[in-house]
N, C-alpha and C positions, 0 to 999 in steps of 0.2 A: 727786621723782619716783622711785619703786621701779622696778627696771628686771631683768628675768629672762632669763636664757641660756638657750637649747632645747639639749639635749644635742647634741653632734656638730656644733651649727650655730652655736659661739660665736663665731666668728670673723664670721661673716657677717649676723647678725641680733639685735637687741637689741628686746625688747616690752617696754612699758609693763604693769604690773600694776595692775590698777584700783583708783580710790582714788574719794574721795567729791567731788575736784571735776574739772571738766570739761576738756577737753584736746583740743586738735587734731590732736594727732599720736599716735598708739597704737604704733609702732616704726621701726627703721631697718634699711634691706637693702642688701645690698654684693654685688649681683650678678656674675658671674665672665664672664658674657658677655650679649650682648643678644639670646641664642635665648629668647623666652619659654617654647617650648614643653620648653626643657631646664631651664631656670632656674626655672620656675614650680610643678612637680608637690611636689619637697620642700619648697619654702616653703608653698605651700597644704597641704601635709598636717601641717604643723607647726605651722601656725594654726589649725585645725581642732580640735587639741586642747585650743590657749588661750582662742580665742575661737568654738567651735561651728562649726557644717556651713559650710563656705564653696561658697555658691552662685553667684556673680556676683562677677568682678575686671573692672575697669574701668582704663585705663591710657591714658596723651596717645600719640599716635603721633610725636613729635619723638625719641624715643631708641629706638623699638622700629622694627627695618626691617621686620619680619614679625608681625603680629598675629594670630593663628588663632582662627579663632570659639569653639573648645573646648580645650579644660585635662584631658588624663587625670589623676586623682589618685585613686588607692588605687581603681581600678577602677571610679568613676564620672569622669560628663564636668563640668567646671566651666564655665560660659558665658563668654566674655569680651566685652568691651565697648570704646568708646575715643571720646573726646570733644576734639576741638581746644579747644573753646571753655568748658566745662566742668569738665575736666580739668588741674589741674595738673601741667606737665610732669615735675615730680619728686617725683612721687608715685604709687602705686599705691594704688585704694578697694577693699577684701576686702567684702562683703555675705554676712553669714552669718544663722544663725539669730538670732544676739544683736544683730544689728545691723551700723550701717557702721562698718569702722576703715580707717584711711588710715597708708600707711607711706609714711616719707621714702624715696627710691631715692639710694645715693650710688655715681654710677657712677665706675667708671674713666676716666681717661683713655683717648680715643683714640691709640692711636698712628699716627702719620705714615709713611709709607714713606720710608726714606734718601734725601735727594737723590742723582741720579748726576753 
């Protein structure tokens, strides 16, 4: 699989370049926080450059404490959705003008407060 790095996001994203074979995973992402309204706009803008205009994003609510209905990306709104049954909790699904893409989310471990 060939991998492309986005300028300015080299440490947080890896995207697969389309090839002839079908694949189930289109990239990986290392978010810095669990705040989707802060994390998704730059990721979605970068993915739009690669995969066409992103129109919808779906997540599993297991790892995201707040799931907004919309996320602002480059002056427009992208619809958010969620599912506990159909969405893998370790992936985000991006629907674009070029179809559906799945991105594996590699979360940072949650730090526990020190014991007293």
